[in-house]
Gaussian input, Z-matrix of N, CA and C with variables (Angstrom, degrees):
# hf/3-21g

backbone

0 1
 N
 C     1     B1
 C     2     B2     1     A1
 N     3     B3     2     A2     1     D1
 C     4     B4     3     A3     2     D2
 C     5     B5     4     A4     3     D3
 N     6     B6     5     A5     4     D4
 C     7     B7     6     A6     5     D5
 C     8     B8     7     A7     6     D6
 N     9     B9     8     A8     7     D7
 C    10    B10     9     A9     8     D8
 C    11    B11    10    A10     9     D9
 N    12    B12    11    A11    10    D10
 C    13    B13    12    A12    11    D11
 C    14    B14    13    A13    12    D12
 N    15    B15    14    A14    13    D13
 C    16    B16    15    A15    14    D14
 C    17    B17    16    A16    15    D15
 N    18    B18    17    A17    16    D16
 C    19    B19    18    A18    17    D17
 C    20    B20    19    A19    18    D18
 N    21    B21    20    A20    19    D19
 C    22    B22    21    A21    20    D20
 C    23    B23    22    A22    21    D21
 N    24    B24    23    A23    22    D22
 C    25    B25    24    A24    23    D23
 C    26    B26    25    A25    24    D24
 N    27    B27    26    A26    25    D25
 C    28    B28    27    A27    26    D26
 C    29    B29    28    A28    27    D27
 N    30    B30    29    A29    28    D28
 C    31    B31    30    A30    29    D29
 C    32    B32    31    A31    30    D30
 N    33    B33    32    A32    31    D31
 C    34    B34    33    A33    32    D32
 C    35    B35    34    A34    33    D33
 N    36    B36    35    A35    34    D34
 C    37    B37    36    A36    35    D35
 C    38    B38    37    A37    36    D36
 N    39    B39    38    A38    37    D37
 C    40    B40    39    A39    38    D38
 C    41    B41    40    A40    39    D39
 N    42    B42    41    A41    40    D40
 C    43    B43    42    A42    41    D41
 C    44    B44    43    A43    42    D42
 N    45    B45    44    A44    43    D43
 C    46    B46    45    A45    44    D44
 C    47    B47    46    A46    45    D45
 N    48    B48    47    A47    46    D46
 C    49    B49    48    A48    47    D47
 C    50    B50    49    A49    48    D48
 N    51    B51    50    A50    49    D49
 C    52    B52    51    A51    50    D50
 C    53    B53    52    A52    51    D51
 N    54    B54    53    A53    52    D52
 C    55    B55    54    A54    53    D53
 C    56    B56    55    A55    54    D54
 N    57    B57    56    A56    55    D55
 C    58    B58    57    A57    56    D56
 C    59    B59    58    A58    57    D57
 N    60    B60    59    A59    58    D58
 C    61    B61    60    A60    59    D59
 C    62    B62    61    A61    60    D60
 N    63    B63    62    A62    61    D61
 C    64    B64    63    A63    62    D62
 C    65    B65    64    A64    63    D63
 N    66    B66    65    A65    64    D64
 C    67    B67    66    A66    65    D65
 C    68    B68    67    A67    66    D66
 N    69    B69    68    A68    67    D67
 C    70    B70    69    A69    68    D68
 C    71    B71    70    A70    69    D69
 N    72    B72    71    A71    70    D70
 C    73    B73    72    A72    71    D71
 C    74    B74    73    A73    72    D72
 N    75    B75    74    A74    73    D73
 C    76    B76    75    A75    74    D74
 C    77    B77    76    A76    75    D75
 N    78    B78    77    A77    76    D76
 C    79    B79    78    A78    77    D77
 C    80    B80    79    A79    78    D78
 N    81    B81    80    A80    79    D79
 C    82    B82    81    A81    80    D80
 C    83    B83    82    A82    81    D81
 N    84    B84    83    A83    82    D82
 C    85    B85    84    A84    83    D83
 C    86    B86    85    A85    84    D84
 N    87    B87    86    A86    85    D85
 C    88    B88    87    A87    86    D86
 C    89    B89    88    A88    87    D87
 N    90    B90    89    A89    88    D88
 C    91    B91    90    A90    89    D89
 C    92    B92    91    A91    90    D90
 N    93    B93    92    A92    91    D91
 C    94    B94    93    A93    92    D92
 C    95    B95    94    A94    93    D93
 N    96    B96    95    A95    94    D94
 C    97    B97    96    A96    95    D95
 C    98    B98    97    A97    96    D96
 N    99    B99    98    A98    97    D97
 C   100   B100    99    A99    98    D98
 C   101   B101   100   A100    99    D99
 N   102   B102   101   A101   100   D100
 C   103   B103   102   A102   101   D101
 C   104   B104   103   A103   102   D102
 N   105   B105   104   A104   103   D103
 C   106   B106   105   A105   104   D104
 C   107   B107   106   A106   105   D105
 N   108   B108   107   A107   106   D106
 C   109   B109   108   A108   107   D107
 C   110   B110   109   A109   108   D108
 N   111   B111   110   A110   109   D109
 C   112   B112   111   A111   110   D110
 C   113   B113   112   A112   111   D111
 N   114   B114   113   A113   112   D112
 C   115   B115   114   A114   113   D113
 C   116   B116   115   A115   114   D114
 N   117   B117   116   A116   115   D115
 C   118   B118   117   A117   116   D116
 C   119   B119   118   A118   117   D117
 N   120   B120   119   A119   118   D118
 C   121   B121   120   A120   119   D119
 C   122   B122   121   A121   120   D120
 N   123   B123   122   A122   121   D121
 C   124   B124   123   A123   122   D122
 C   125   B125   124   A124   123   D123
 N   126   B126   125   A125   124   D124
 C   127   B127   126   A126   125   D125
 C   128   B128   127   A127   126   D126
 N   129   B129   128   A128   127   D127
 C   130   B130   129   A129   128   D128
 C   131   B131   130   A130   129   D129
 N   132   B132   131   A131   130   D130
 C   133   B133   132   A132   131   D131
 C   134   B134   133   A133   132   D132
 N   135   B135   134   A134   133   D133
 C   136   B136   135   A135   134   D134
 C   137   B137   136   A136   135   D135
 N   138   B138   137   A137   136   D136
 C   139   B139   138   A138   137   D137
 C   140   B140   139   A139   138   D138
 N   141   B141   140   A140   139   D139
 C   142   B142   141   A141   140   D140
 C   143   B143   142   A142   141   D141
 N   144   B144   143   A143   142   D142
 C   145   B145   144   A144   143   D143
 C   146   B146   145   A145   144   D144
 N   147   B147   146   A146   145   D145
 C   148   B148   147   A147   146   D146
 C   149   B149   148   A148   147   D147
 N   150   B150   149   A149   148   D148
 C   151   B151   150   A150   149   D149
 C   152   B152   151   A151   150   D150
 N   153   B153   152   A152   151   D151
 C   154   B154   153   A153   152   D152
 C   155   B155   154   A154   153   D153
 N   156   B156   155   A155   154   D154
 C   157   B157   156   A156   155   D155
 C   158   B158   157   A157   156   D156
 N   159   B159   158   A158   157   D157
 C   160   B160   159   A159   158   D158
 C   161   B161   160   A160   159   D159
 N   162   B162   161   A161   160   D160
 C   163   B163   162   A162   161   D161
 C   164   B164   163   A163   162   D162
 N   165   B165   164   A164   163   D163
 C   166   B166   165   A165   164   D164
 C   167   B167   166   A166   165   D165
 N   168   B168   167   A167   166   D166
 C   169   B169   168   A168   167   D167
 C   170   B170   169   A169   168   D168
 N   171   B171   170   A170   169   D169
 C   172   B172   171   A171   170   D170
 C   173   B173   172   A172   171   D171
 N   174   B174   173   A173   172   D172
 C   175   B175   174   A174   173   D173
 C   176   B176   175   A175   174   D174
 N   177   B177   176   A176   175   D175
 C   178   B178   177   A177   176   D176
 C   179   B179   178   A178   177   D177
 N   180   B180   179   A179   178   D178
 C   181   B181   180   A180   179   D179
 C   182   B182   181   A181   180   D180
 N   183   B183   182   A182   181   D181
 C   184   B184   183   A183   182   D182
 C   185   B185   184   A184   183   D183
 N   186   B186   185   A185   184   D184
 C   187   B187   186   A186   185   D185
 C   188   B188   187   A187   186   D186
 N   189   B189   188   A188   187   D187
 C   190   B190   189   A189   188   D188
 C   191   B191   190   A190   189   D189
 N   192   B192   191   A191   190   D190
 C   193   B193   192   A192   191   D191
 C   194   B194   193   A193   192   D192
 N   195   B195   194   A194   193   D193
 C   196   B196   195   A195   194   D194
 C   197   B197   196   A196   195   D195
 N   198   B198   197   A197   196   D196
 C   199   B199   198   A198   197   D197
 C   200   B200   199   A199   198   D198
 N   201   B201   200   A200   199   D199
 C   202   B202   201   A201   200   D200
 C   203   B203   202   A202   201   D201
 N   204   B204   203   A203   202   D202
 C   205   B205   204   A204   203   D203
 C   206   B206   205   A205   204   D204
 N   207   B207   206   A206   205   D205
 C   208   B208   207   A207   206   D206
 C   209   B209   208   A208   207   D207
 N   210   B210   209   A209   208   D208
 C   211   B211   210   A210   209   D209
 C   212   B212   211   A211   210   D210
 N   213   B213   212   A212   211   D211
 C   214   B214   213   A213   212   D212
 C   215   B215   214   A214   213   D213
 N   216   B216   215   A215   214   D214
 C   217   B217   216   A216   215   D215
 C   218   B218   217   A217   216   D216
 N   219   B219   218   A218   217   D217
 C   220   B220   219   A219   218   D218
 C   221   B221   220   A220   219   D219
 N   222   B222   221   A221   220   D220
 C   223   B223   222   A222   221   D221
 C   224   B224   223   A223   222   D222
 N   225   B225   224   A224   223   D223
 C   226   B226   225   A225   224   D224
 C   227   B227   226   A226   225   D225
 N   228   B228   227   A227   226   D226
 C   229   B229   228   A228   227   D227
 C   230   B230   229   A229   228   D228
 N   231   B231   230   A230   229   D229
 C   232   B232   231   A231   230   D230
 C   233   B233   232   A232   231   D231
 N   234   B234   233   A233   232   D232
 C   235   B235   234   A234   233   D233
 C   236   B236   235   A235   234   D234
 N   237   B237   236   A236   235   D235
 C   238   B238   237   A237   236   D236
 C   239   B239   238   A238   237   D237
 N   240   B240   239   A239   238   D238
 C   241   B241   240   A240   239   D239
 C   242   B242   241   A241   240   D240
 N   243   B243   242   A242   241   D241
 C   244   B244   243   A243   242   D242
 C   245   B245   244   A244   243   D243
 N   246   B246   245   A245   244   D244
 C   247   B247   246   A246   245   D245
 C   248   B248   247   A247   246   D246
 N   249   B249   248   A248   247   D247
 C   250   B250   249   A249   248   D248
 C   251   B251   250   A250   249   D249
 N   252   B252   251   A251   250   D250
 C   253   B253   252   A252   251   D251
 C   254   B254   253   A253   252   D252
 N   255   B255   254   A254   253   D253
 C   256   B256   255   A255   254   D254
 C   257   B257   256   A256   255   D255
 N   258   B258   257   A257   256   D256
 C   259   B259   258   A258   257   D257
 C   260   B260   259   A259   258   D258
 N   261   B261   260   A260   259   D259
 C   262   B262   261   A261   260   D260
 C   263   B263   262   A262   261   D261

   B1=1.4315
   B2=1.5181
   B3=1.2731
   B4=1.4460
   B5=1.5235
   B6=1.3362
   B7=1.4630
   B8=1.5166
   B9=1.3065
   B10=1.4619
   B11=1.5267
   B12=1.2965
   B13=1.4564
   B14=1.5177
   B15=1.3387
   B16=1.4601
   B17=1.5245
   B18=1.3128
   B19=1.4618
   B20=1.5235
   B21=1.3103
   B22=1.4597
   B23=1.5227
   B24=1.3212
   B25=1.4668
   B26=1.5227
   B27=1.3180
   B28=1.4725
   B29=1.5217
   B30=1.3138
   B31=1.4668
   B32=1.5160
   B33=1.3216
   B34=1.4656
   B35=1.5229
   B36=1.3296
   B37=1.4603
   B38=1.5270
   B39=1.3359
   B40=1.4575
   B41=1.5241
   B42=1.3221
   B43=1.4644
   B44=1.5189
   B45=1.3262
   B46=1.4642
   B47=1.5199
   B48=1.3256
   B49=1.4661
   B50=1.5306
   B51=1.3174
   B52=1.4676
   B53=1.5288
   B54=1.3110
   B55=1.4610
   B56=1.5251
   B57=1.3057
   B58=1.4709
   B59=1.5295
   B60=1.3280
   B61=1.4643
   B62=1.5266
   B63=1.3379
   B64=1.4586
   B65=1.5250
   B66=1.3222
   B67=1.4662
   B68=1.5236
   B69=1.3122
   B70=1.4632
   B71=1.5222
   B72=1.3246
   B73=1.4614
   B74=1.5254
   B75=1.3145
   B76=1.4640
   B77=1.5121
   B78=1.3279
   B79=1.4540
   B80=1.5244
   B81=1.3286
   B82=1.4609
   B83=1.5168
   B84=1.3376
   B85=1.4583
   B86=1.5171
   B87=1.3269
   B88=1.4640
   B89=1.5238
   B90=1.3213
   B91=1.4675
   B92=1.5271
   B93=1.3280
   B94=1.4691
   B95=1.5207
   B96=1.3299
   B97=1.4593
   B98=1.5254
   B99=1.3251
   B100=1.4671
   B101=1.5179
   B102=1.3175
   B103=1.4663
   B104=1.5255
   B105=1.3233
   B106=1.4599
   B107=1.5145
   B108=1.3305
   B109=1.4664
   B110=1.5204
   B111=1.3204
   B112=1.4694
   B113=1.5309
   B114=1.3240
   B115=1.4633
   B116=1.5219
   B117=1.3115
   B118=1.4604
   B119=1.5252
   B120=1.3165
   B121=1.4603
   B122=1.5294
   B123=1.3191
   B124=1.4729
   B125=1.5194
   B126=1.3188
   B127=1.4564
   B128=1.5280
   B129=1.3256
   B130=1.4619
   B131=1.5316
   B132=1.3366
   B133=1.4655
   B134=1.5238
   B135=1.3063
   B136=1.4630
   B137=1.5192
   B138=1.3018
   B139=1.4614
   B140=1.5110
   B141=1.3234
   B142=1.4546
   B143=1.5234
   B144=1.3054
   B145=1.4609
   B146=1.5312
   B147=1.3157
   B148=1.4620
   B149=1.5278
   B150=1.3014
   B151=1.4653
   B152=1.5268
   B153=1.3405
   B154=1.4704
   B155=1.5265
   B156=1.3165
   B157=1.4666
   B158=1.5309
   B159=1.3138
   B160=1.4587
   B161=1.5215
   B162=1.3196
   B163=1.4615
   B164=1.5249
   B165=1.3356
   B166=1.4714
   B167=1.5200
   B168=1.3150
   B169=1.4588
   B170=1.5274
   B171=1.3235
   B172=1.4567
   B173=1.5208
   B174=1.3329
   B175=1.4702
   B176=1.5202
   B177=1.3215
   B178=1.4677
   B179=1.5269
   B180=1.3114
   B181=1.4655
   B182=1.5240
   B183=1.3279
   B184=1.4604
   B185=1.5222
   B186=1.3175
   B187=1.4615
   B188=1.5305
   B189=1.3052
   B190=1.4681
   B191=1.5227
   B192=1.3193
   B193=1.4650
   B194=1.5254
   B195=1.3290
   B196=1.4639
   B197=1.5129
   B198=1.3266
   B199=1.4699
   B200=1.5249
   B201=1.3243
   B202=1.4614
   B203=1.5276
   B204=1.3133
   B205=1.4668
   B206=1.5250
   B207=1.3299
   B208=1.4611
   B209=1.5253
   B210=1.3111
   B211=1.4631
   B212=1.5125
   B213=1.3136
   B214=1.4647
   B215=1.5294
   B216=1.3289
   B217=1.4716
   B218=1.5267
   B219=1.3204
   B220=1.4592
   B221=1.5247
   B222=1.3236
   B223=1.4651
   B224=1.5252
   B225=1.3177
   B226=1.4706
   B227=1.5248
   B228=1.3257
   B229=1.4679
   B230=1.5211
   B231=1.3321
   B232=1.4693
   B233=1.5225
   B234=1.3149
   B235=1.4671
   B236=1.5241
   B237=1.3328
   B238=1.4701
   B239=1.5327
   B240=1.3370
   B241=1.4558
   B242=1.5301
   B243=1.3163
   B244=1.4650
   B245=1.5207
   B246=1.3213
   B247=1.4622
   B248=1.5305
   B249=1.3302
   B250=1.4684
   B251=1.5427
   B252=1.3212
   B253=1.4662
   B254=1.5207
   B255=1.3298
   B256=1.4672
   B257=1.5165
   B258=1.3163
   B259=1.4490
   B260=1.5149
   B261=1.3159
   B262=1.4711
   B263=1.4732
   A1=110.33
   A2=116.26
   A3=120.64
   A4=112.03
   A5=117.22
   A6=120.19
   A7=109.80
   A8=114.92
   A9=118.83
   A10=109.57
   A11=115.21
   A12=121.08
   A13=108.10
   A14=118.25
   A15=119.29
   A16=111.38
   A17=115.05
   A18=120.37
   A19=111.92
   A20=117.13
   A21=121.80
   A22=108.83
   A23=118.56
   A24=120.05
   A25=113.63
   A26=117.95
   A27=119.29
   A28=111.18
   A29=116.37
   A30=120.03
   A31=110.79
   A32=117.09
   A33=120.59
   A34=111.23
   A35=116.34
   A36=121.17
   A37=110.39
   A38=117.01
   A39=120.55
   A40=111.64
   A41=116.46
   A42=119.72
   A43=110.99
   A44=117.65
   A45=120.68
   A46=111.60
   A47=116.76
   A48=120.41
   A49=112.94
   A50=118.18
   A51=123.05
   A52=112.06
   A53=117.20
   A54=121.17
   A55=111.34
   A56=117.63
   A57=120.08
   A58=111.04
   A59=117.21
   A60=120.98
   A61=110.46
   A62=116.18
   A63=120.10
   A64=111.66
   A65=116.81
   A66=120.24
   A67=111.11
   A68=117.06
   A69=120.17
   A70=110.13
   A71=117.03
   A72=120.32
   A73=111.71
   A74=116.62
   A75=120.77
   A76=112.82
   A77=116.71
   A78=118.97
   A79=111.79
   A80=118.27
   A81=120.39
   A82=111.23
   A83=115.58
   A84=120.08
   A85=110.73
   A86=117.46
   A87=121.45
   A88=111.27
   A89=117.06
   A90=120.19
   A91=110.68
   A92=116.63
   A93=119.82
   A94=111.47
   A95=117.17
   A96=120.80
   A97=110.89
   A98=116.88
   A99=120.35
   A100=110.69
   A101=117.57
   A102=120.40
   A103=110.05
   A104=116.76
   A105=120.16
   A106=112.98
   A107=116.80
   A108=120.66
   A109=110.90
   A110=116.42
   A111=120.01
   A112=110.79
   A113=116.81
   A114=119.84
   A115=111.17
   A116=116.63
   A117=120.83
   A118=112.85
   A119=117.24
   A120=119.88
   A121=115.23
   A122=118.01
   A123=119.38
   A124=111.54
   A125=117.27
   A126=119.96
   A127=112.96
   A128=119.34
   A129=120.62
   A130=112.20
   A131=119.35
   A132=117.41
   A133=113.53
   A134=118.06
   A135=121.84
   A136=109.97
   A137=115.31
   A138=119.40
   A139=109.91
   A140=115.24
   A141=120.58
   A142=111.43
   A143=116.85
   A144=120.94
   A145=109.33
   A146=114.38
   A147=120.01
   A148=110.41
   A149=116.16
   A150=122.25
   A151=113.42
   A152=121.47
   A153=119.35
   A154=114.00
   A155=117.51
   A156=119.63
   A157=110.63
   A158=115.57
   A159=119.72
   A160=112.07
   A161=117.21
   A162=119.61
   A163=110.78
   A164=116.89
   A165=119.72
   A166=110.67
   A167=117.48
   A168=121.23
   A169=111.02
   A170=116.76
   A171=120.88
   A172=112.24
   A173=117.18
   A174=120.57
   A175=110.73
   A176=116.95
   A177=120.19
   A178=110.38
   A179=117.09
   A180=120.93
   A181=110.90
   A182=117.38
   A183=120.80
   A184=111.84
   A185=117.62
   A186=120.36
   A187=111.79
   A188=117.17
   A189=118.91
   A190=111.21
   A191=117.67
   A192=119.92
   A193=110.74
   A194=117.17
   A195=120.55
   A196=111.86
   A197=116.60
   A198=120.20
   A199=111.11
   A200=117.10
   A201=120.77
   A202=111.47
   A203=117.16
   A204=120.64
   A205=110.64
   A206=117.41
   A207=120.89
   A208=110.79
   A209=117.17
   A210=121.08
   A211=111.47
   A212=117.16
   A213=120.31
   A214=110.64
   A215=117.43
   A216=119.84
   A217=111.48
   A218=117.51
   A219=121.06
   A220=110.83
   A221=117.57
   A222=120.33
   A223=111.30
   A224=116.86
   A225=120.31
   A226=109.74
   A227=117.36
   A228=120.57
   A229=111.09
   A230=117.03
   A231=120.58
   A232=110.92
   A233=116.88
   A234=120.54
   A235=110.95
   A236=116.06
   A237=119.86
   A238=111.66
   A239=115.92
   A240=120.30
   A241=110.52
   A242=117.36
   A243=121.00
   A244=110.73
   A245=116.99
   A246=121.33
   A247=109.95
   A248=116.01
   A249=121.18
   A250=110.39
   A251=117.12
   A252=121.14
   A253=112.01
   A254=117.58
   A255=120.85
   A256=112.57
   A257=117.51
   A258=121.24
   A259=110.97
   A260=117.35
   A261=120.51
   A262=113.20
   D1=53.15
   D2=179.52
   D3=-90.72
   D4=8.29
   D5=178.55
   D6=-68.13
   D7=137.66
   D8=178.59
   D9=-83.88
   D10=147.54
   D11=178.31
   D12=-79.97
   D13=128.84
   D14=-179.77
   D15=-63.54
   D16=147.22
   D17=-178.36
   D18=-69.00
   D19=-35.64
   D20=-178.92
   D21=-126.16
   D22=81.21
   D23=-173.71
   D24=-64.77
   D25=-38.29
   D26=-179.59
   D27=-67.25
   D28=-42.92
   D29=179.44
   D30=-64.29
   D31=-40.16
   D32=177.71
   D33=-65.52
   D34=-39.19
   D35=179.27
   D36=-64.29
   D37=-46.05
   D38=179.24
   D39=-65.47
   D40=-36.79
   D41=177.88
   D42=-67.89
   D43=-38.08
   D44=179.50
   D45=-65.73
   D46=-32.15
   D47=179.90
   D48=-89.00
   D49=-0.03
   D50=179.67
   D51=57.61
   D52=42.57
   D53=-175.33
   D54=-64.65
   D55=-40.28
   D56=-179.46
   D57=-62.84
   D58=-45.90
   D59=178.56
   D60=-63.74
   D61=-42.24
   D62=179.51
   D63=-63.60
   D64=-37.98
   D65=178.59
   D66=-66.93
   D67=-41.28
   D68=178.31
   D69=-63.28
   D70=-45.67
   D71=178.48
   D72=-65.55
   D73=-43.52
   D74=-177.70
   D75=-64.43
   D76=-47.68
   D77=-178.45
   D78=-76.73
   D79=-25.90
   D80=172.36
   D81=-65.61
   D82=-45.33
   D83=176.32
   D84=-61.90
   D85=-42.46
   D86=-179.25
   D87=-63.58
   D88=-39.01
   D89=178.91
   D90=-64.51
   D91=-43.27
   D92=178.69
   D93=-66.53
   D94=-42.63
   D95=179.64
   D96=-64.76
   D97=-41.14
   D98=179.15
   D99=-65.93
   D100=-40.95
   D101=177.63
   D102=-62.08
   D103=-40.64
   D104=177.60
   D105=-64.84
   D106=-43.78
   D107=178.53
   D108=-64.31
   D109=-44.07
   D110=179.91
   D111=-63.25
   D112=-42.49
   D113=179.52
   D114=-66.43
   D115=-42.48
   D116=-175.36
   D117=-71.92
   D118=-40.27
   D119=-172.96
   D120=-105.31
   D121=-16.74
   D122=-175.24
   D123=-114.89
   D124=-57.61
   D125=-169.62
   D126=-80.23
   D127=-37.83
   D128=-179.20
   D129=-69.27
   D130=-52.81
   D131=-179.70
   D132=-75.46
   D133=-13.73
   D134=-177.01
   D135=90.09
   D136=146.90
   D137=-178.36
   D138=-119.62
   D139=149.97
   D140=-179.82
   D141=-103.58
   D142=-12.97
   D143=-179.36
   D144=-97.55
   D145=169.41
   D146=-179.87
   D147=-66.67
   D148=144.24
   D149=-177.82
   D150=-60.83
   D151=-36.65
   D152=179.79
   D153=-57.33
   D154=-31.74
   D155=176.80
   D156=-62.35
   D157=-45.27
   D158=-179.79
   D159=-69.88
   D160=-35.34
   D161=176.81
   D162=-66.32
   D163=-39.25
   D164=176.43
   D165=-65.28
   D166=-42.18
   D167=177.18
   D168=-62.64
   D169=-40.02
   D170=177.14
   D171=-64.89
   D172=-38.18
   D173=177.87
   D174=-65.74
   D175=-41.87
   D176=177.80
   D177=-63.48
   D178=-43.49
   D179=178.80
   D180=-62.36
   D181=-45.16
   D182=-178.63
   D183=-64.60
   D184=-44.62
   D185=-178.31
   D186=-68.54
   D187=-43.76
   D188=-178.15
   D189=-70.55
   D190=-41.36
   D191=178.29
   D192=-67.28
   D193=-38.45
   D194=177.50
   D195=-63.28
   D196=-43.11
   D197=177.95
   D198=-65.02
   D199=-40.12
   D200=179.96
   D201=-64.76
   D202=-47.46
   D203=-179.13
   D204=-66.16
   D205=-39.95
   D206=177.19
   D207=-61.69
   D208=-42.78
   D209=178.72
   D210=-63.13
   D211=-44.68
   D212=179.92
   D213=-63.85
   D214=-44.18
   D215=179.26
   D216=-64.01
   D217=-37.85
   D218=178.93
   D219=-69.03
   D220=-37.86
   D221=175.66
   D222=-64.29
   D223=-38.17
   D224=176.26
   D225=-64.56
   D226=-42.08
   D227=177.50
   D228=-62.88
   D229=-41.09
   D230=178.66
   D231=-64.83
   D232=-41.15
   D233=178.29
   D234=-62.47
   D235=-45.21
   D236=179.57
   D237=-63.51
   D238=-39.97
   D239=179.47
   D240=-66.81
   D241=-41.54
   D242=178.48
   D243=-66.12
   D244=-39.79
   D245=178.97
   D246=-65.47
   D247=-40.05
   D248=179.17
   D249=-65.27
   D250=-39.80
   D251=179.95
   D252=-68.36
   D253=-32.53
   D254=179.86
   D255=-75.16
   D256=-25.91
   D257=-178.80
   D258=-73.21
   D259=-40.29
   D260=-175.71
   D261=-82.93

């Protein structure tokens, strides 16, 4: 057990799982998907309700979809890292 303890274990853990990259990809995808949904269902056919309602709905969709995609990508990274550690 001569392994040294990392100085910043949480930062190393997040870096190993590529959380920053996954968050950028996840929230980028969510922003594009939300823009598409808003254009397809709100702005093209026209809306009868006030715009702030739709903007709030779009924000909820973007944040929840971004968090979901980020979580899935991070779980895939964790699985790959665990699989890589078991092989060696």
